[in-house]
C-alpha positions as CSV (number, residue, x, y, z in Angstrom):
1,M,-9.0,-44.6,26.5
2,F,-5.8,-44.7,28.5
3,S,-7.5,-41.5,29.9
4,V,-10.0,-43.3,31.5
5,C,-7.7,-46.2,32.3
6,M,-6.2,-43.8,34.7
7,C,-9.4,-42.5,36.2
8,A,-10.9,-45.7,36.7
9,R,-7.8,-46.2,38.3
10,F,-8.8,-43.5,41.7
11,Q,-13.1,-44.1,42.0
12,S,-13.4,-45.8,45.0
13,A,-11.2,-42.5,45.9
14,P,-12.0,-40.1,43.7
15,K,-9.9,-36.0,44.6
16,E,-11.5,-33.2,42.0
17,S,-9.0,-33.3,39.9
18,H,-10.3,-37.4,38.6
19,L,-13.8,-35.5,39.1
20,K,-12.5,-32.3,36.1
21,A,-11.0,-35.8,33.3
22,V,-14.2,-37.4,33.4
23,K,-15.6,-34.3,32.7
24,K,-13.3,-33.7,29.8
25,I,-14.0,-37.2,28.7
26,M,-17.4,-36.8,29.1
27,K,-17.3,-34.1,27.2
28,Y,-15.2,-35.6,24.7
29,L,-17.4,-38.3,23.9
30,K,-20.5,-36.1,23.5
31,G,-18.6,-34.0,20.3
32,T,-18.4,-37.6,18.8
33,L,-21.9,-38.7,19.0
34,N,-21.9,-39.9,15.3
35,V,-18.3,-41.2,15.0
36,G,-18.7,-45.0,14.5
37,L,-16.8,-48.3,12.7
38,W,-17.4,-47.9,8.9
39,Y,-16.6,-50.7,6.7
40,P,-16.6,-49.8,2.9
41,K,-16.7,-52.5,0.4
42,G,-13.4,-53.4,-0.8
43,T,-11.8,-52.3,2.2
44,S,-9.4,-55.0,3.5
45,L,-10.2,-56.5,6.5
46,S,-6.7,-57.5,7.9
47,L,-6.2,-57.8,11.8
48,I,-3.7,-55.2,12.9
49,S,-2.1,-54.9,16.6
50,F,-0.2,-52.9,18.8
51,F,0.8,-53.6,21.8
52,D,3.8,-51.6,24.4
53,S,4.7,-51.1,28.1
54,N,5.9,-48.2,30.0
55,F,8.5,-49.0,33.0
56,A,7.7,-47.9,36.6
57,G,5.0,-45.5,35.1
58,C,3.2,-45.5,38.5
59,K,5.1,-43.3,41.3
60,L,3.7,-44.5,43.8
61,D,4.4,-47.9,43.5
62,R,6.5,-48.2,40.6
63,K,4.7,-50.9,38.9
64,N,4.3,-50.4,35.1
65,T,1.1,-49.7,32.5
66,S,0.7,-51.8,29.3
67,G,-2.2,-51.3,26.5
68,T,-2.5,-53.0,23.6
69,C,-5.4,-52.6,21.1
70,L,-6.7,-54.3,17.6
71,I,-7.7,-52.1,14.4
72,F,-9.5,-54.6,12.3
73,G,-10.2,-53.2,8.9
74,E,-9.1,-49.3,9.6
75,C,-11.6,-49.8,12.8
76,L,-10.5,-49.9,16.4
77,V,-12.6,-53.2,17.3
78,S,-10.7,-54.1,21.1
79,W,-8.0,-52.6,23.8
80,N,-6.8,-52.8,26.7
81,C,-5.1,-50.6,28.9
82,K,-4.3,-52.1,32.4
83,K,-2.0,-51.4,35.3
84,Q,0.2,-55.1,36.3
85,A,-0.2,-56.5,39.3
86,C,3.5,-56.6,39.4
87,V,6.9,-54.2,39.8
88,A,9.4,-55.4,36.3
89,L,12.8,-54.8,37.2
90,S,13.8,-54.1,33.7
91,I,12.4,-52.6,30.4
92,A,13.1,-56.0,29.2
93,E,10.4,-57.7,32.0
94,A,8.7,-55.0,31.2
95,E,7.8,-55.8,27.6
96,Y,7.7,-59.3,28.7
97,I,4.2,-58.5,30.7
98,A,2.9,-56.4,28.6
99,T,3.6,-59.7,26.0
100,G,1.5,-61.9,28.4
101,S,-1.5,-59.6,28.0
102,Y,-1.0,-59.1,24.2
103,C,-1.4,-62.8,23.3
104,A,-4.4,-63.4,25.9
105,Q,-6.2,-61.2,24.1
106,A,-4.8,-62.0,20.6
107,I,-6.0,-65.2,21.4
108,W,-9.6,-64.1,22.3
109,I,-9.5,-61.8,18.7
110,K,-8.7,-65.8,16.9
111,H,-11.0,-67.4,18.1
112,L,-13.8,-64.9,17.4
113,L,-12.5,-64.4,13.8
114,S,-12.3,-68.3,13.3
115,Q,-16.1,-67.7,13.7
116,T,-16.7,-65.0,11.2
117,K,-16.3,-65.4,7.6
118,H,-14.5,-62.3,6.5
119,I,-11.1,-63.8,7.5
120,R,-10.2,-67.5,6.5
121,N,-7.0,-67.5,7.9
122,P,-7.0,-65.6,10.9
123,T,-3.8,-66.5,12.4
124,N,-1.8,-65.3,9.7
125,V,-3.1,-61.2,9.7
126,L,-1.6,-60.1,13.2
127,N,1.2,-58.4,13.1
128,M,3.3,-57.6,16.3
129,R,4.6,-54.1,16.7
130,R,9.1,-53.6,17.2
131,M,7.9,-57.9,18.2
132,E,11.6,-58.8,16.8
133,R,13.3,-56.9,19.0
134,Q,11.6,-57.7,21.6
135,V,11.4,-61.5,21.2
136,H,15.5,-60.3,21.0
137,L,15.1,-58.7,23.8
138,Q,13.5,-61.7,25.5
139,E,15.5,-64.7,25.0
140,K,18.5,-62.8,26.1
141,L,16.1,-62.4,29.6
142,A,15.5,-65.9,29.1
143,K,18.8,-67.5,27.5
144,D,19.2,-69.6,30.9
145,A,15.7,-70.9,31.0
146,T,15.7,-74.1,29.2
147,S,11.6,-74.1,29.4
148,I,11.6,-71.1,27.6
149,K,10.8,-70.9,24.3
150,M,10.3,-67.4,21.7
151,T,9.0,-67.9,18.2
152,F,7.2,-65.4,16.4
153,C,3.2,-65.9,16.0
C-alpha cells in the first residue's frame, strides 16, 4: 500500500522509474488474484488498528508521511497513507498529526461497525499501537496549552 501511495504522488509527471514501480505493483496484484478476505467460523471479530508517521520523510519539502491500517477479524479492511499538508517541527508533532489522521479513520470505521450486528460495542475494541508513548509526548508538547486534553480511546 505504501508503494501505491508513493507512485500516486508522481502521476502528473511520471518518469521511467515510476512506470517501472507501477509495473511491479501490477505484477504483484496479478499474482495475488486468489487472495481475499476470509472470516472462518469462530474467528474473533475484533478491530485492531495501527498508525505511524515518519519525520521529514520527503526529501523535497521535508513533509512527513503518516499511515493507518485497521484489521478486522485478521483481515485488513481499511488503510490510509498520506503525505501531510504541513511540515512537522519535531517527531512528536509528526506523531500528533498522524494521531489526527488515525482518529478520523477510526471514527469512520466505528460508525460503520455500529451499523452492523457483528460488534456490540466497537469503541472498546480499538487498540492503538504505541499510544502510551505518543500521549506522553503529546502531553509534554502541549503542557502549556490548557485547551488540549489527551485521553485514551
